[in-house]
C-alpha angles and dihedrals in degrees: 000000000000109000117209128189092273095052096043095095086064089063099039094045097048115013087163089074089074135067097207130016116198114199113191138159142082102295104084092179091056092048092051091047096051091046091054092047092052094049092045092054090052103041101016091237138050096221106044101141092207102047104025126066120183117197124192127190094282094054100041089113088072094061098102091043093051095041092054097040119114120238110250092203096043127249131083120310129220130208119201115199119194127205092015119185143149092295085078094056095101094045093047090050090053092049092052091052092058130072109249135137095207113125113228116202113194115201106202115167112190097009106164123239091242092057113136091216092053091049091050094052096042090059094054122086091209095055131067127211112197125188113218111198135165113279122223141165117007091352091060091042089055092049094048089048091050092049090051094045090058086065092044089248124139127200129208116246094244092049091048092052093050092045092052091055093050103046120090124242096252114101098216093050090049093049091051091056093043090051089053090050091050090052090049094052097044126209115332090003130147123220120221126196087259092052092051090047092052095044103042095046112155093008089097090071088063089062114120086211090063088051090054094049091047093049096048090047091053096249095137099168092054093045092051091049094047091050095047091052091046091054089048088055088057099257108152121238089238092057088048091052092049091051091051092049091049090050092051091048091055091050090053090052092051091049091049088050090056091050090242089291101112146345136238117244090267092050097056109133112222120212084242092065106054124177093022089138 
């Protein structure tokens, strides 16, 4: 079954209702986080050696064996499969033909929409196909607020707006910064703009937005550095490309708003970036 944003709570609230959960999309951090959450709700831990099996590309051939194995300690088992793709179509089909209560979580970053594996699972009522894409704008603000609320920490609106613009698009990198902020605020704390400035520090230079501004202003060295640091934080190349395209789209809108007769400070076209418009 194809899961949209409105149906997503059905998966996150009760992952045990499904036989296979396919997590695909561009945000590798979000895929990893949702996989861990699903396994944790079934087993209670992500590293139980008796009830959790983690398969990478080199051990994909063990999928059918692990998915049909009995738990020695009782309770439902979970199998996490990393780098999943259409090469697993035959094994997944065999697993679905057998009676087993093991939850299989397939982590498939970049899986194309025409994927046969994706098509198979989206047709079945007992399987979930969940798209995991970079969050931005109000969606990202809501996620940050929810993460902080889990630590009973609040954040001022101006601080939230600034933080949203500085965090990268990768979910794991964003969560890392939010966890640091929650620790800084303490229980039942409130984060001001000054608190966020003090805590985040140099994380702003990891922002893909900063890389986009630097590139379009002709500051190649700064752009290269920002992109390298963003990649090191786990932000996918596809997410970086999406951010750059969004940035260029905004610049075009600003230029159109000026009737083509000028540019704001951010829209200045450097001689090093010919043909931007």
